[in-house]
Z-matrix of the N, CA and C atoms (Angstrom, degrees):
N
C 1 1.439
C 2 1.526 1 109.02
N 3 1.292 2 117.23 1 128.26
C 4 1.457 3 121.65 2 177.45
C 5 1.521 4 108.97 3 -106.33
N 6 1.304 5 114.22 4 148.93
C 7 1.454 6 119.85 5 -178.90
C 8 1.512 7 107.79 6 -114.64
N 9 1.304 8 116.29 7 132.93
C 10 1.449 9 121.55 8 179.10
C 11 1.523 10 108.84 9 -109.14
N 12 1.304 11 116.11 10 127.64
C 13 1.457 12 120.89 11 177.22
C 14 1.516 13 106.84 12 -97.98
N 15 1.320 14 114.42 13 120.30
C 16 1.461 15 118.58 14 -177.43
C 17 1.518 16 112.72 15 -89.99
N 18 1.327 17 117.06 16 -25.43
C 19 1.463 18 120.22 17 179.39
C 20 1.521 19 108.62 18 -117.69
N 21 1.323 20 116.98 19 146.24
C 22 1.469 21 118.56 20 179.28
C 23 1.529 22 110.81 21 -65.81
N 24 1.323 23 114.99 22 147.46
C 25 1.460 24 120.93 23 176.89
C 26 1.525 25 108.89 24 -68.37
N 27 1.340 26 117.25 25 141.73
C 28 1.472 27 118.57 26 178.33
C 29 1.522 28 111.00 27 -67.28
N 30 1.301 29 115.76 28 142.97
C 31 1.454 30 122.20 29 178.12
C 32 1.525 31 107.32 30 -111.84
N 33 1.336 32 117.21 31 124.34
C 34 1.465 33 118.21 32 -179.32
C 35 1.519 34 111.91 33 -64.65
N 36 1.314 35 115.89 34 143.66
C 37 1.461 36 121.04 35 176.22
C 38 1.520 37 107.83 36 -91.22
N 39 1.318 38 117.09 37 121.35
C 40 1.449 39 120.55 38 -177.35
C 41 1.522 40 113.07 39 -99.24
N 42 1.330 41 116.70 40 3.72
C 43 1.455 42 117.98 41 175.46
C 44 1.528 43 108.09 42 -77.81
N 45 1.300 44 117.10 43 137.78
C 46 1.465 45 120.80 44 -178.29
C 47 1.523 46 112.03 45 70.26
N 48 1.334 47 117.38 46 34.91
C 49 1.465 48 121.72 47 -179.22
C 50 1.522 49 109.81 48 -53.52
N 51 1.311 50 115.21 49 133.23
C 52 1.452 51 121.27 50 173.89
C 53 1.516 52 115.22 51 87.52
N 54 1.316 53 117.70 52 -19.90
C 55 1.453 54 119.82 53 -176.85
C 56 1.522 55 110.52 54 -64.20
N 57 1.324 56 114.86 55 125.02
C 58 1.457 57 119.98 56 178.13
C 59 1.520 58 114.28 57 79.61
N 60 1.315 59 118.06 58 -1.83
C 61 1.467 60 120.83 59 179.86
C 62 1.516 61 109.96 60 -87.90
N 63 1.343 62 114.39 61 150.49
C 64 1.463 63 121.43 62 176.94
C 65 1.514 64 108.92 63 -132.44
N 66 1.326 65 115.03 64 145.14
C 67 1.452 66 121.54 65 175.10
C 68 1.522 67 108.05 66 -128.45
N 69 1.330 68 116.07 67 130.00
C 70 1.465 69 122.62 68 177.12
C 71 1.520 70 107.36 69 -117.18
N 72 1.317 71 116.20 70 121.39
C 73 1.460 72 121.35 71 -179.14
C 74 1.523 73 108.29 72 -115.93
N 75 1.323 74 115.64 73 123.64
C 76 1.456 75 121.19 74 177.04
C 77 1.525 76 107.20 75 -99.03
N 78 1.319 77 115.94 76 115.64
C 79 1.465 78 122.33 77 -178.77
C 80 1.525 79 108.29 78 -99.64
N 81 1.329 80 116.83 79 108.51
C 82 1.464 81 120.95 80 -173.73
C 83 1.523 82 113.84 81 -112.75
N 84 1.314 83 117.61 82 -0.08
C 85 1.460 84 120.95 83 -176.47
C 86 1.526 85 110.00 84 -121.51
N 87 1.327 86 116.82 85 142.37
C 88 1.453 87 120.92 86 -177.61
C 89 1.510 88 115.04 87 -109.29
N 90 1.332 89 117.33 88 6.46
C 91 1.469 90 119.86 89 176.10
C 92 1.522 91 108.31 90 -72.74
N 93 1.313 92 116.03 91 151.32
C 94 1.455 93 120.62 92 -179.45
C 95 1.523 94 111.51 93 -57.65
N 96 1.335 95 117.12 94 -42.87
C 97 1.461 96 119.92 95 -177.92
C 98 1.526 97 112.51 96 -70.63
N 99 1.326 98 118.20 97 -21.59
C 100 1.464 99 120.77 98 178.82
C 101 1.527 100 111.67 99 -95.15
N 102 1.318 101 117.75 100 -10.79
C 103 1.465 102 120.84 101 176.87
C 104 1.527 103 110.59 102 -74.73
N 105 1.314 104 116.12 103 -40.18
C 106 1.461 105 119.81 104 -172.44
C 107 1.527 106 115.98 105 -67.19
N 108 1.329 107 121.55 106 -37.67
C 109 1.466 108 118.14 107 -178.91
C 110 1.531 109 113.49 108 -55.80
N 111 1.312 110 117.63 109 -45.04
C 112 1.464 111 120.38 110 179.16
C 113 1.509 112 112.69 111 -65.45
N 114 1.326 113 116.08 112 -40.41
C 115 1.463 114 120.09 113 -179.59
C 116 1.523 115 111.53 114 -68.05
N 117 1.310 116 116.68 115 -42.11
C 118 1.467 117 120.74 116 178.76
C 119 1.530 118 110.73 117 -63.44
N 120 1.333 119 116.05 118 -45.11
C 121 1.468 120 119.86 119 179.90
C 122 1.528 121 111.32 120 -65.76
N 123 1.326 122 117.45 121 -39.94
C 124 1.467 123 120.53 122 177.86
C 125 1.523 124 110.34 123 -62.29
N 126 1.320 125 116.52 124 -45.21
C 127 1.455 126 121.40 125 179.52
C 128 1.533 127 111.18 126 -61.36
N 129 1.321 128 116.04 127 -43.70
C 130 1.468 129 120.30 128 179.09
C 131 1.527 130 111.04 129 -63.56
N 132 1.322 131 116.59 130 -42.95
C 133 1.464 132 120.20 131 179.78
C 134 1.526 133 111.18 132 -63.18
N 135 1.320 134 116.57 133 -43.76
C 136 1.460 135 120.12 134 178.66
C 137 1.526 136 110.81 135 -62.35
N 138 1.316 137 116.90 136 -36.85
C 139 1.459 138 121.30 137 177.19
C 140 1.519 139 112.99 138 -63.98
N 141 1.331 140 116.14 139 -23.24
C 142 1.467 141 121.21 140 178.14
C 143 1.529 142 112.12 141 -97.52
N 144 1.326 143 116.56 142 6.63
C 145 1.460 144 120.16 143 177.83
C 146 1.517 145 114.45 144 82.38
N 147 1.328 146 117.47 145 18.06
C 148 1.456 147 121.77 146 -178.87
C 149 1.530 148 109.25 147 -89.48
N 150 1.338 149 116.85 148 128.31
C 151 1.463 150 121.10 149 174.50
C 152 1.525 151 108.06 150 -61.63
N 153 1.331 152 116.91 151 126.54
C 154 1.460 153 120.67 152 -170.44
C 155 1.521 154 111.61 153 -128.56
N 156 1.353 155 114.59 154 130.98
C 157 1.462 156 122.56 155 179.12
C 158 1.522 157 108.64 156 -126.55
N 159 1.341 158 116.87 157 132.50
C 160 1.462 159 121.53 158 174.44
C 161 1.526 160 108.23 159 -113.69
N 162 1.324 161 116.11 160 133.40
C 163 1.464 162 123.43 161 -179.63
C 164 1.517 163 107.06 162 -118.03
N 165 1.328 164 116.71 163 117.99
C 166 1.456 165 122.32 164 -175.70
C 167 1.514 166 109.33 165 -100.09
N 168 1.322 167 115.94 166 120.49
C 169 1.453 168 121.41 167 -176.25
C 170 1.523 169 110.22 168 -137.21
N 171 1.306 170 116.27 169 160.76
C 172 1.455 171 123.91 170 -177.90
C 173 1.530 172 109.96 171 45.54
N 174 1.318 173 119.30 172 -127.88
C 175 1.469 174 120.37 173 -173.91
C 176 1.519 175 111.97 174 -74.10
N 177 1.309 176 118.27 175 -14.04
C 178 1.456 177 121.29 176 173.03
C 179 1.522 178 111.93 177 -62.96
N 180 1.337 179 115.44 178 -18.53
C 181 1.463 180 121.70 179 176.61
C 182 1.527 181 111.16 180 -57.63
N 183 1.333 182 117.01 181 -29.16
C 184 1.473 183 120.25 182 178.97
C 185 1.526 184 111.20 183 -58.10
N 186 1.319 185 117.62 184 -28.54
C 187 1.456 186 121.62 185 -178.68
C 188 1.523 187 112.22 186 -66.71
N 189 1.330 188 117.60 187 -24.12
C 190 1.464 189 120.95 188 -176.73
C 191 1.536 190 113.08 189 -119.01
N 192 1.319 191 117.17 190 4.16
C 193 1.467 192 120.86 191 176.96
C 194 1.524 193 107.91 192 -87.48
N 195 1.320 194 116.19 193 119.25
C 196 1.472 195 121.32 194 -173.62
C 197 1.526 196 112.80 195 -50.18
N 198 1.317 197 117.55 196 -41.60
C 199 1.462 198 120.35 197 -175.56
C 200 1.522 199 113.04 198 -74.08
N 201 1.327 200 118.67 199 -12.61
C 202 1.470 201 121.01 200 -176.24
C 203 1.524 202 114.36 201 -120.13
N 204 1.318 203 117.90 202 -25.73
C 205 1.469 204 121.62 203 -168.13
C 206 1.521 205 114.63 204 -59.11
N 207 1.317 206 118.00 205 -28.41
C 208 1.454 207 120.53 206 179.69
C 209 1.513 208 113.28 207 -92.52
N 210 1.332 209 116.23 208 3.60
C 211 1.461 210 119.89 209 -174.49
C 212 1.529 211 111.83 210 -133.26
N 213 1.336 212 117.23 211 36.37
C 214 1.463 213 120.12 212 177.70
C 215 1.520 214 109.23 213 -68.68
N 216 1.299 215 116.55 214 149.67
C 217 1.460 216 122.08 215 -175.72
C 218 1.529 217 111.50 216 -113.28
N 219 1.315 218 114.48 217 156.57
C 220 1.458 219 122.15 218 171.18
C 221 1.520 220 107.14 219 -120.60
N 222 1.315 221 116.71 220 125.32
C 223 1.454 222 119.88 221 178.97
C 224 1.523 223 110.64 222 -119.19
N 225 1.305 224 114.19 223 143.25
C 226 1.470 225 119.90 224 176.84
C 227 1.521 226 110.52 225 -81.85
N 228 1.323 227 116.61 226 -23.83
C 229 1.458 228 121.93 227 -174.62
C 230 1.523 229 110.92 228 -60.99
N 231 1.313 230 116.21 229 120.60
C 232 1.458 231 121.79 230 -179.92
C 233 1.519 232 113.77 231 79.95
N 234 1.316 233 118.20 232 0.69
C 235 1.454 234 122.21 233 -178.95
C 236 1.524 235 108.58 234 -107.60
N 237 1.318 236 115.80 235 92.81
C 238 1.464 237 120.21 236 -176.47
C 239 1.523 238 112.62 237 -68.51
N 240 1.314 239 117.41 238 -16.46
C 241 1.466 240 120.69 239 -179.77
C 242 1.519 241 112.55 240 -70.97
N 243 1.330 242 117.85 241 -9.06
C 244 1.463 243 119.33 242 177.63
C 245 1.519 244 111.43 243 -76.39
N 246 1.334 245 116.86 244 -14.44
C 247 1.457 246 122.71 245 179.22
C 248 1.527 247 112.12 246 58.74
N 249 1.317 248 115.10 247 32.97
C 250 1.465 249 122.53 248 177.93
C 251 1.521 250 107.81 249 -119.66
N 252 1.307 251 118.15 250 153.48
C 253 1.477 252 119.91 251 175.37
C 254 1.527 253 110.18 252 -58.51
N 255 1.327 254 117.38 253 129.39
C 256 1.460 255 121.76 254 -174.81
C 257 1.523 256 112.97 255 -60.72
N 258 1.323 257 117.23 256 -30.08
C 259 1.454 258 120.20 257 -179.85
C 260 1.522 259 113.12 258 -61.43
N 261 1.325 260 117.50 259 -27.59
C 262 1.472 261 120.98 260 179.62
C 263 1.526 262 111.60 261 -66.46
N 264 1.333 263 116.71 262 -32.52
C 265 1.465 264 120.59 263 -176.30
C 266 1.509 265 113.75 264 -62.03
N 267 1.325 266 117.89 265 -25.39
C 268 1.452 267 121.08 266 -178.87
C 269 1.512 268 114.56 267 -88.20
N 270 1.312 269 117.20 268 -4.83
C 271 1.469 270 120.13 269 -179.89
C 272 1.531 271 110.69 270 -72.92
N 273 1.327 272 116.81 271 145.60
C 274 1.471 273 119.90 272 178.50
C 275 1.525 274 111.50 273 -56.06
N 276 1.305 275 115.67 274 134.73
C 277 1.456 276 121.87 275 176.82
C 278 1.517 277 115.00 276 88.00
N 279 1.320 278 118.55 277 -9.68
C 280 1.466 279 120.02 278 -176.32
C 281 1.534 280 112.21 279 -68.77
N 282 1.335 281 117.62 280 -38.82
C 283 1.468 282 119.46 281 178.13
C 284 1.520 283 109.93 282 -64.11
N 285 1.331 284 117.18 283 -43.43
C 286 1.470 285 120.53 284 178.67
C 287 1.530 286 110.58 285 -61.42
N 288 1.336 287 116.75 286 -42.47
C 289 1.461 288 120.28 287 -179.71
C 290 1.536 289 110.89 288 -66.87
N 291 1.327 290 116.46 289 -45.05
C 292 1.465 291 120.39 290 -179.71
C 293 1.529 292 110.66 291 -63.53
N 294 1.327 293 116.77 292 -40.63
C 295 1.474 294 121.20 293 178.28
C 296 1.519 295 110.22 294 -63.64
N 297 1.323 296 116.96 295 -46.93
C 298 1.465 297 121.51 296 179.22
C 299 1.533 298 110.49 297 -58.68
N 300 1.326 299 116.63 298 -46.28
C 301 1.471 300 120.34 299 -179.06
C 302 1.521 301 111.87 300 -63.75
N 303 1.340 302 117.23 301 -41.26
C 304 1.467 303 119.14 302 179.92
C 305 1.529 304 110.32 303 -65.87
N 306 1.324 305 117.32 304 -45.00
C 307 1.468 306 120.16 305 179.26
C 308 1.528 307 110.69 306 -61.59
N 309 1.319 308 116.38 307 -40.52
C 310 1.462 309 120.79 308 179.44
C 311 1.525 310 110.48 309 -61.86
N 312 1.321 311 116.83 310 -46.43
C 313 1.473 312 120.14 311 -179.02
C 314 1.525 313 111.60 312 -66.23
N 315 1.327 314 116.84 313 -39.26
C 316 1.473 315 119.72 314 178.39
C 317 1.525 316 109.58 315 -64.29
N 318 1.327 317 116.92 316 -41.81
C 319 1.456 318 121.68 317 178.75
C 320 1.531 319 110.64 318 -62.92
N 321 1.326 320 116.82 319 -39.89
C 322 1.474 321 121.09 320 -179.24
C 323 1.524 322 112.28 321 -60.78
N 324 1.325 323 116.96 322 -31.14
C 325 1.476 324 119.18 323 -179.53
C 326 1.537 325 111.90 324 -100.02
N 327 1.345 326 116.15 325 10.45
C 328 1.458 327 120.46 326 172.39
C 329 1.521 328 115.76 327 84.09
N 330 1.333 329 117.60 328 18.65
C 331 1.462 330 120.06 329 178.66
C 332 1.522 331 108.01 330 -88.10
N 333 1.340 332 117.12 331 125.58
C 334 1.467 333 118.90 332 -177.97
C 335 1.529 334 112.38 333 -70.40
N 336 1.327 335 116.35 334 159.06
C 337 1.461 336 121.39 335 174.14
C 338 1.530 337 108.08 336 -67.08
N 339 1.317 338 116.63 337 161.78
C 340 1.469 339 121.93 338 -173.01
C 341 1.527 340 113.00 339 -52.26
N 342 1.343 341 121.44 340 -51.59
C 343 1.469 342 118.83 341 -179.64
C 344 1.531 343 113.18 342 -59.17
N 345 1.326 344 116.72 343 -39.98
C 346 1.465 345 120.65 344 179.32
C 347 1.532 346 111.02 345 -68.63
N 348 1.324 347 116.86 346 -36.45
C 349 1.470 348 121.43 347 178.68
C 350 1.527 349 109.62 348 -65.89
N 351 1.334 350 117.14 349 -42.10
C 352 1.463 351 120.28 350 177.12
C 353 1.521 352 110.80 351 -61.26
N 354 1.331 353 117.04 352 -42.19
C 355 1.470 354 120.97 353 178.29
C 356 1.525 355 110.52 354 -61.56
N 357 1.325 356 116.49 355 -40.99
C 358 1.470 357 121.32 356 178.90
C 359 1.530 358 110.55 357 -63.81
N 360 1.320 359 116.63 358 -41.94
C 361 1.471 360 121.12 359 179.57
C 362 1.526 361 110.67 360 -63.22
N 363 1.322 362 116.73 361 -45.04
C 364 1.462 363 120.64 362 179.06
C 365 1.529 364 110.29 363 -64.59
N 366 1.330 365 117.35 364 -43.11
C 367 1.473 366 121.32 365 179.12
C 368 1.527 367 111.74 366 -61.69
N 369 1.336 368 116.19 367 -25.59
C 370 1.469 369 121.09 368 179.25
C 371 1.522 370 112.61 369 -89.87
N 372 1.342 371 116.93 370 2.32
C 373 1.458 372 120.24 371 177.16
C 374 1.511 373 115.31 372 102.75
N 375 1.325 374 118.03 373 5.35
C 376 1.458 375 120.86 374 179.06
C 377 1.521 376 111.85 375 -74.06
N 378 1.327 377 114.99 376 156.07
C 379 1.463 378 122.34 377 -177.87
C 380 1.527 379 109.74 378 -114.97
N 381 1.339 380 116.11 379 132.11
C 382 1.460 381 122.32 380 179.29
C 383 1.528 382 108.86 381 -112.96
N 384 1.336 383 115.90 382 129.01
C 385 1.460 384 122.13 383 -179.22
C 386 1.527 385 109.78 384 -129.02
N 387 1.319 386 116.05 385 142.02
C 388 1.464 387 122.14 386 177.54
C 389 1.530 388 108.99 387 -105.68
N 390 1.306 389 116.20 388 142.18
C 391 1.464 390 122.84 389 -179.69
C 392 1.529 391 110.36 390 -78.05
N 393 1.322 392 116.04 391 125.74
C 394 1.465 393 121.26 392 -179.13
C 395 1.533 394 111.95 393 -60.83
N 396 1.327 395 117.26 394 -45.43
C 397 1.460 396 120.49 395 -178.40
C 398 1.531 397 110.66 396 -61.21
N 399 1.332 398 116.96 397 -42.56
C 400 1.463 399 120.60 398 179.22
C 401 1.519 400 110.97 399 -66.01
N 402 1.321 401 117.30 400 -39.94
C 403 1.462 402 120.91 401 178.28
C 404 1.526 403 110.33 402 -60.89
N 405 1.313 404 115.97 403 -44.25
C 406 1.465 405 120.14 404 179.27
C 407 1.524 406 110.75 405 -66.32
N 408 1.328 407 116.40 406 -43.52
C 409 1.456 408 121.32 407 -179.23
C 410 1.538 409 110.68 408 -60.41
N 411 1.331 410 116.90 409 -39.56
C 412 1.463 411 121.45 410 -177.37
C 413 1.527 412 112.66 411 -93.54
N 414 1.341 413 115.43 412 2.24
C 415 1.470 414 121.62 413 179.47
C 416 1.531 415 111.63 414 56.27
N 417 1.333 416 115.04 415 48.00
C 418 1.462 417 121.31 416 178.72
C 419 1.520 418 109.50 417 -116.87
N 420 1.328 419 116.33 418 152.22
C 421 1.466 420 119.93 419 174.14
C 422 1.529 421 108.33 420 -130.41
N 423 1.329 422 116.21 421 -176.45
C 424 1.462 423 120.24 422 -174.19
C 425 1.525 424 113.17 423 -58.26
N 426 1.340 425 117.42 424 -29.42
C 427 1.466 426 119.73 425 -179.79
C 428 1.532 427 112.09 426 -67.56
N 429 1.337 428 117.50 427 -19.78
C 430 1.469 429 122.01 428 179.20
C 431 1.530 430 112.16 429 -86.19
N 432 1.320 431 116.86 430 -11.15
C 433 1.459 432 121.28 431 -170.48
C 434 1.523 433 112.51 432 -102.10
N 435 1.319 434 113.83 433 157.94
C 436 1.460 435 122.73 434 173.70
C 437 1.532 436 108.21 435 -50.10
N 438 1.320 437 116.49 436 134.86
C 439 1.464 438 122.08 437 -172.90
C 440 1.524 439 114.29 438 -57.40
N 441 1.311 440 117.84 439 -28.70
C 442 1.465 441 121.13 440 -175.26
C 443 1.529 442 113.96 441 -84.62
N 444 1.332 443 117.99 442 -0.73
C 445 1.465 444 119.98 443 173.89
C 446 1.521 445 106.79 444 -66.64
N 447 1.322 446 116.79 445 125.96
C 448 1.459 447 121.00 446 -173.85
C 449 1.519 448 113.14 447 -75.20
N 450 1.313 449 117.45 448 -22.19
C 451 1.449 450 119.17 449 178.40
C 452 1.513 451 111.98 450 171.78
N 453 1.319 452 113.99 451 164.39
C 454 1.458 453 121.84 452 172.57
C 455 1.518 454 105.63 453 -98.95
N 456 1.328 455 115.29 454 114.66
C 457 1.468 456 119.76 455 -173.47
C 458 1.528 457 110.66 456 -129.07
N 459 1.310 458 115.51 457 162.33
C 460 1.468 459 120.51 458 177.69
C 461 1.528 460 110.00 459 -79.14
N 462 1.306 461 115.03 460 164.52
C 463 1.469 462 119.93 461 176.13
C 464 1.526 463 110.05 462 -59.95
N 465 1.324 464 116.72 463 -37.73
C 466 1.470 465 120.70 464 178.65
C 467 1.522 466 110.53 465 -62.23
N 468 1.342 467 116.95 466 -43.60
C 469 1.464 468 120.23 467 177.88
C 470 1.525 469 111.22 468 -60.38
N 471 1.343 470 116.13 469 -41.47
C 472 1.463 471 119.84 470 179.76
C 473 1.529 472 110.69 471 -63.76
N 474 1.300 473 116.76 472 -42.45
C 475 1.467 474 120.49 473 178.44
C 476 1.525 475 110.25 474 -61.00
N 477 1.315 476 117.32 475 -41.61
C 478 1.469 477 120.48 476 178.48
C 479 1.527 478 111.47 477 -65.85
N 480 1.322 479 117.25 478 -42.90
C 481 1.471 480 120.98 479 -178.97
C 482 1.529 481 112.12 480 -64.71
N 483 1.329 482 116.26 481 -28.44
C 484 1.458 483 120.01 482 -174.77
C 485 1.532 484 111.94 483 -110.73
N 486 1.308 485 116.52 484 26.63
C 487 1.465 486 120.50 485 179.91
C 488 1.532 487 110.37 486 -52.61
N 489 1.309 488 116.03 487 131.26
C 490 1.465 489 121.89 488 179.11
C 491 1.520 490 114.34 489 82.49
N 492 1.317 491 117.97 490 1.70
C 493 1.467 492 121.15 491 -176.76
C 494 1.523 493 111.44 492 -81.12
N 495 1.336 494 114.73 493 154.13
C 496 1.454 495 120.27 494 165.33
C 497 1.524 496 105.50 495 -71.84
N 498 1.322 497 116.83 496 139.97
C 499 1.456 498 120.77 497 -175.30
C 500 1.523 499 110.54 498 -117.77
N 501 1.328 500 115.82 499 130.58
C 502 1.452 501 122.49 500 175.46
C 503 1.518 502 108.57 501 -122.80
N 504 1.313 503 117.09 502 132.60
C 505 1.463 504 122.23 503 177.76
C 506 1.513 505 108.07 504 -113.98
N 507 1.324 506 115.94 505 117.42
C 508 1.465 507 120.39 506 -177.95
C 509 1.513 508 108.80 507 -120.68
C-alpha cells in the first residue's frame, strides 16, 4: 500500500524561538533522581527564552523545603532502572552509597546540586510555586520553604498563571 501526500508537511518556524511560549512543570517526587528531570527541563526552557513555572506538590515539596532540599536521597529499592539486584537496595547503607554515587556523577558532569540549580533557575527568570494542599498536608508554611518560592498557591491558581502553557508532570 502506498500513501500519497497531497499537501506539504508543515515546517516549524524557528525564528523567534521561545517567544510567547510557556512551560509548566509539576514536580511531584522528592527523590534525588526524580528532582533533576524537572530542573534540567526548566533550565533548558529558560535558555530558549520560554517562560517557565515549576509547581511543587506532594513529595516534590522536599525539593523546596529548606530542611530537606539539600539532602534528597536516591534509592535503588524498587527502581529497576538501576540494573542492580533489588535485594541489594534494602541492605543497610545502600541508599547512602547510591546517593553519594549519583551526586558524585552529577558533579563530574557539572550539574549543580538541587539548591544551586533552583537558584540558577530563579536567576534565569523561572518561577517557583508551592502547592497549598501539600503545604497544609505537611503542616508547612512559607517560612519553611526556599526563599525564592514566590508563593503557596492552589492548583487552580497555578492553572490560571500558566494558561496556554505546555504541561509536564514529573
